[in-house]
C-alpha positions as CSV (number, residue, x, y, z in Angstrom):
1,X,85.7,105.2,120.1
2,X,88.3,107.5,121.6
3,X,91.8,106.1,122.4
4,X,92.5,105.4,126.1
5,X,95.8,104.3,127.7
6,X,96.3,100.6,128.3
7,X,94.4,99.3,131.2
8,X,97.5,98.9,133.3
9,X,98.9,102.4,132.7
10,X,98.5,104.5,135.9
11,X,99.0,107.8,134.0
12,X,95.6,108.2,132.5
13,X,91.9,107.2,132.6
14,X,91.2,103.5,132.2
15,X,88.5,101.4,130.7
16,X,86.8,99.0,133.1
17,X,84.5,96.1,132.1
18,X,81.8,95.6,134.8
19,X,79.7,92.5,134.8
20,X,78.3,92.3,138.3
21,X,77.0,94.9,140.8
22,X,79.1,97.6,139.2
23,X,76.8,97.5,136.1
24,X,74.8,99.9,138.3
25,X,76.1,103.5,137.9
26,X,74.9,104.3,141.5
27,X,76.8,101.3,142.9
28,X,79.9,102.1,140.9
29,X,79.8,105.8,141.9
30,X,80.4,104.8,145.6
31,X,84.0,104.1,144.7
32,X,84.5,105.6,141.3
33,X,82.3,108.8,141.0
34,X,84.1,109.8,137.8
35,X,82.8,106.6,136.0
36,X,81.1,107.3,132.6
37,X,79.5,104.7,130.4
38,X,81.4,104.3,127.1
39,X,79.5,101.3,125.7
40,X,78.1,97.9,126.5
41,X,80.4,95.0,125.5
42,X,80.7,91.3,125.6
43,X,83.5,89.1,126.9
44,X,83.7,85.9,124.8
45,X,84.5,82.5,126.2
46,X,83.6,83.3,129.8
47,X,80.5,82.7,131.9
48,X,79.1,84.6,134.8
49,X,79.6,82.7,138.1
50,X,79.1,83.3,141.8
51,X,82.3,81.6,143.0
52,X,83.0,83.7,146.1
53,X,80.8,84.6,149.0
54,X,80.2,88.0,150.5
55,X,79.5,87.5,154.1
56,X,79.4,91.1,155.3
57,X,78.1,93.1,152.3
58,X,75.8,91.2,150.0
59,X,75.2,88.1,152.2
60,X,75.6,85.6,149.4
61,X,77.5,84.7,146.2
62,X,79.0,87.6,144.2
63,X,80.1,87.8,140.6
64,X,83.0,86.3,138.9
65,X,84.0,85.3,135.3
66,X,85.1,81.8,134.6
67,X,86.6,80.5,131.4
68,X,84.0,78.7,129.4
69,X,84.5,78.4,125.6
70,X,81.5,79.3,123.5
71,X,79.8,81.3,126.2
72,X,79.8,85.1,126.7
73,X,79.3,87.6,129.5
74,X,77.8,91.0,128.7
75,X,78.7,94.0,130.7
76,X,79.3,97.8,130.8
77,X,82.5,99.5,129.6
78,X,83.2,102.4,131.9
79,X,86.0,105.1,131.7
80,X,87.3,105.9,135.1
81,X,89.8,108.6,136.3
82,X,93.2,107.3,137.3
83,X,93.0,108.6,140.8
84,X,90.0,106.3,141.5
85,X,92.0,103.1,140.5
86,X,93.0,102.3,144.1
87,X,89.5,102.8,145.4
88,X,88.1,100.3,142.8
89,X,90.9,97.8,143.6
90,X,90.0,98.2,147.3
91,X,86.2,97.6,146.6
92,X,87.2,94.5,144.7
93,X,89.3,93.1,147.6
94,X,92.6,93.2,145.7
95,X,94.5,94.2,148.8
96,X,92.8,91.8,151.3
97,X,94.9,89.0,152.8
98,X,94.2,86.7,151.0
99,X,93.0,88.8,148.1
100,X,89.4,88.3,146.9
101,X,89.8,89.4,143.3
102,X,92.7,90.2,141.0
103,X,93.0,92.7,138.2
104,X,92.7,91.1,134.8
105,X,93.2,92.6,131.3
106,X,90.4,91.5,129.0
107,X,89.5,92.0,125.4
108,X,85.8,92.8,125.0
109,X,83.8,93.5,121.8
110,X,81.3,96.4,121.6
111,X,78.1,96.1,119.5
112,X,79.9,98.2,116.9
113,X,82.5,95.5,116.5
114,X,85.3,97.4,118.2
115,X,87.8,95.1,120.1
116,X,88.8,96.9,123.3
117,X,91.4,96.0,125.9
118,X,90.3,96.9,129.4
119,X,90.5,96.1,133.1
120,X,88.2,93.7,134.8
121,X,88.4,91.6,137.9
122,X,88.4,87.9,138.5
123,X,88.2,85.9,141.7
124,X,91.6,84.7,142.9
125,X,90.5,81.4,144.4
126,X,87.1,80.5,143.0
127,X,84.9,77.9,144.6
128,X,83.8,75.8,141.7
129,X,80.7,74.7,143.6
130,X,79.7,78.4,143.8
131,X,77.2,80.2,146.0
132,X,73.7,81.5,145.4
133,X,73.6,85.3,145.4
134,X,71.2,87.2,147.7
135,X,68.1,88.7,146.1
136,X,69.6,92.2,146.6
137,X,72.8,91.2,144.7
138,X,70.9,89.6,141.8
139,X,68.5,92.5,141.6
140,X,71.3,95.0,141.6
141,X,72.9,93.2,138.6
142,X,69.5,93.1,136.8
143,X,68.8,96.8,137.5
144,X,72.3,97.7,136.2
145,X,71.9,95.6,133.1
146,X,68.7,97.4,132.3
147,X,70.2,100.8,133.0
148,X,73.2,100.3,130.7
149,X,71.1,98.6,127.9
150,X,72.4,95.0,127.9
151,X,70.7,92.8,125.3
152,X,67.2,91.7,126.5
153,X,67.9,88.0,126.1
154,X,70.9,88.4,128.5
155,X,68.8,90.4,131.0
156,X,66.1,87.7,130.8
157,X,68.8,85.1,131.8
158,X,70.0,87.3,134.7
159,X,66.4,87.4,136.0
160,X,66.3,83.6,136.2
161,X,69.4,83.3,138.5
162,X,68.3,81.5,141.7
163,X,68.9,83.4,144.9
164,X,69.6,82.2,148.4
165,X,66.5,83.9,149.9
166,X,68.6,85.9,152.4
167,X,67.1,89.4,152.8
168,X,69.3,92.4,153.4
169,X,72.7,93.0,152.0
170,X,73.7,95.8,149.7
171,X,76.5,98.1,148.6
172,X,79.0,99.6,150.9
């Protein structure tokens, strides 16, 4: 795997671990058109959760990662141009008041066994009770997981996520 600057270095391209709707290249391209898939990867000791609600875009719970020893979240490792960093932060609600997500440096492992430091995002104030995602959000995650080639057992688990039945919603 080529060397990339640290995930918090503004000078060069950065590696971004996507686990939610940004698994989809089409969804990610809205705010980061330079994004190129590097590999799939897994984040150990975290679980996928829906701990924040999107009331205007997805109309239901949206993805988060919560610490959970022994569990893992699979996702896509994208390389993104530095000039798109702010747009990605904006999409993730980093600059909202109060902020929705915060940047987080994570260490993920590729199927080849490479340990990679990268950027990801985590909800600032997660609701531990969580929210059910809309069908559109869940389906976007599943479609993206298939596109990037996440392991089939993980995709099967994503397909079983209960949704809130609210139609509509989608990327902006």
